[in-house]
N, C-alpha and C positions, 0 to 999 in steps of 0.2 A: 503493501500498500505505500502510495507518496507521502512521505512524511509532511507535506506541506498542508496538504487539507484538512481543511478546517473544520468537515463535518465527514464523520466512518459511518455508514449506515450497519456495518457488522457490530461495530461497539452499541451504535443505540439499539440495536436490538436485542442483545447482551441486557445493554440496560434495560429493557425494558420486562425483560424476561426475572430479571434479579426485580424489580420492582414490584412484580406482582406478586412474587415468593414473601416480599418484607411487607407489603399490602397485605397479604394473607395470614400471614404467622406471624409478625411483629417481630421477627430474627433482623439484627441490625445487618444492615446492606454490606458491610465490610466483611462480614464473615461471609459472605454470599459470592461478593465481587473481585476482591483481590486475589482467592484461590480462580478465579476462573479465567483474570486476567494473566495472571503466573503460569497456569498448567496449559489453557488452551489456546492460550493467544501466546503465551511466549514470551512475553514482557517481565525483563528488570526487573525483579522484586522489590528494588530502590525505587524505582519510577511507576512501581503498581502499587505499592503502598503510600508513596507520597500525592500520588494522582487520587487515588480513595480517600485522603484525610481531606483535601481541600473540598471534594464533594461531596464529604458527609459533612462537612463543616457549614457546607449550604445552604442542606437537606437540612439539618440541624437550628437553623436561623431562623427557616420558615416556622420549622416547629415549636423553638421557641417561641415566637407570635403569637402562634394560635394560641399555646397551654397559657402564656401570659396574660391575654385577650381574656383567659377562661379566670383566670387567681389559682391555676392548679401549678404553681411553683413554690415550693421554699426555698425562697434565695440563702436563708442563714445554711442551710443544707447545702446550697450548690454552693456557697464560700466556704464552708470544711474541705467538700469534696476536692475544689481548686485549692485551697490550700497547700492539700500533698499532691495533687496531680501536675499543676503548672511547673514549680522545681525540679520534679521526678519526668516530666516531660524536656525540660530543658537540659539536664544534664544526660539523659538517654541521647538529644539531638547531637551534643557537643561529642560526645562518646563515640558517636556514629564518624563523626566529621573527624576525628583522631586516628579512627582506625581504617579512615579511606584515604588519610594522608591527601598531599599538597598535588595536584594533576601534574606540576613535571618530577615529581620521587619517579624515577625510573623504576620503582616496584609498586608504581601506582595499581597494575595489572590484579598484579599479586592483592592489595587492599581490595579492591573492590569486587575482587573475589570473595575474599574473606567476608566484605559488608552483606553479600547475596546469601552468604553461606547462612549467617548470622540470621538475616532476614529471614530468609524462608525455612528457619527448620522456627524460631517465632513463631511465626506464620501457622506453620503446621500445627504446634503445640496449641495456640490461640483458639485454632477453627476446633481441633479435640477438647478440649475446656468448653467452648462455648456448644457443643452436642452433648456433653456428658449434661452441661447446667439444663438443655432444656430435657432430657430424657429423669433424670435426677430431680427436678423443683419442686411437684407435688409432695415427696419424698423428702427434702429436705425444709420446707418452709412448715409440713407438719411437724418436723423433728426443732425447730426453731420455736415454734407457737407454743408448743409444752414445755419449753425449758424456762430458768426463771428468768426478769426479764434484770438489763444492765442498767446499772445507774447512768445518769446523761453523761458523768466526763469517759465513762468507758464506753459509750456509745461514740461521741466527740471525739476521742482516740482512735477509733477505730474506723469511724469516716474518715477521717486526716489518712487514714494507713490505706483504707481502700481505693482512696483518691490517687495518690502515689502508686499502689501497686496496678490500678488501671492506666495511670502517664507512664509509666516503661513498656505493659503491655500494647495500647493502642499507638505509642509511637514505634513501635516496632513491627506491628502486623495491622494496624487498619483496625483489628479486631476485639472486643470485649465493652466497648460503652455503650453495647444495649443490653442484649441477652444476660450477660456475666455483669454486668452492672446495677441494672434494675432487680435479679435475682438477690444481690449482695445485699442493695438497699431493704428490701423484705422481709429478707432475717434480721437485717438491723433497726428498720423501724416497722414491725408488724403493726402496727396500730394507726398508722400512716395510708388514707386513700391511695390505692392502686394508681389512681390517676394524677396525684400528689405524686408519689415516685416517679412514674414514666416522667413528668413535665419537668422534674425535677433533674434525672437523669441527661433527661435533654438538654436543657440548657447546661449543664456542666459541660458536655459533648464539645460543646463551640467552643470557649477558650480552648481546652484541649486540645482539639482538631486543628484549629486555627494556628495556633503555638508550633504542633510538629507540623502541619502543611508548611507552613511559613520557613521552616530549619530543611525540609526537602525540598525547596522551594532555592533556597539558597547550595543545597546540594546539587543544585541542579537537575533535580527527580522528579519536574514536574512535564506532563505530555497536557498541554492545554487542549491540543485536538482532543486528543482522550475524554478530557474531563469534560468539556463540548456535548459531545456525541453520548457520553452517560450520562447527562444528563437533561439531555433531548428526550432519551427512551425510556427513563427512570420514575421520571415525574410522572406521566402520563400512567404508567406502569402501577405506580405507589396506591393514583389515586382508585382505578378498577377496581385493585386488589384490595380494599380497602372497603371497598363496597359490596365487592363479594365476597367479605370477611365472613360475614354473618351466615352463611348457606353454604360454607366448606366445614367440611368436618378436621374441627380444629386439630385433634390427639391424631387421627390419622396421621393429618399434614403434620405435625410437630416430631415423632417417632420416623416416618420417613424423609424428614429433612435431617436431623440429627443421625442417624444412620450413613446420610449420604455426604455429611459431615465430618464423623468417623472415618471415612475413608480417605477423602479427600486430606483430610490432617495429618494422617498415618502416612497417608503417600508424599505430602509436604516436608513429616518433619524428620522420619525415617528411611527417605528413599529418595 
């Protein structure tokens, strides 16, 4: 495909399919889109992750506006998550920059290979964790619901720690801000309405993915044509999928998606 093209139909079609699945299942696009870009289109992991981060940031900004207008965002919770994720994201991107090394370095090819290896493995592990989260979410939530409530101080510390973990995971893989983040928040805040947890998680993903995406942009790992094409396909896909979600067999789709993610994650992480 010509690199100068501003729009690629095959990427838009992929965005449409992933958007439909996201709308139907609620699973974050990163766990679906980034593996597709790496495995199906053979896009370099750094470019796939960086482009998907900005793609996620744009879609999450729209989601934040919607949830903000409904009052379903707990900004104190967003601040706690960001207190952990923002510094963790900056440190992770800095480590990637140091691992890659300067472009003039004669060992640059080896450095780029090391970065791609790290990102591919991290992506595979993150996808596997997402799949396990989908499979085990009902059991995990039931277990946490029956456990003794934590003190407000411990909940705050755990929320900041969760933010830091998400900062590292999302920066390395573009995966984790959706299914994993919401599941962890449901365990930490069992009495908070689900809509408020989802809204807070979406709002927190905006600074996280913007900062990480900006870091990849400085690393030269953003494909703007790819980004545009994905947005053209995914936005209508998410809308249609969301409209059809009430009629879809949620449990069946979740298990099928989880098994598919386990296979894909294993291929990325271990092969």
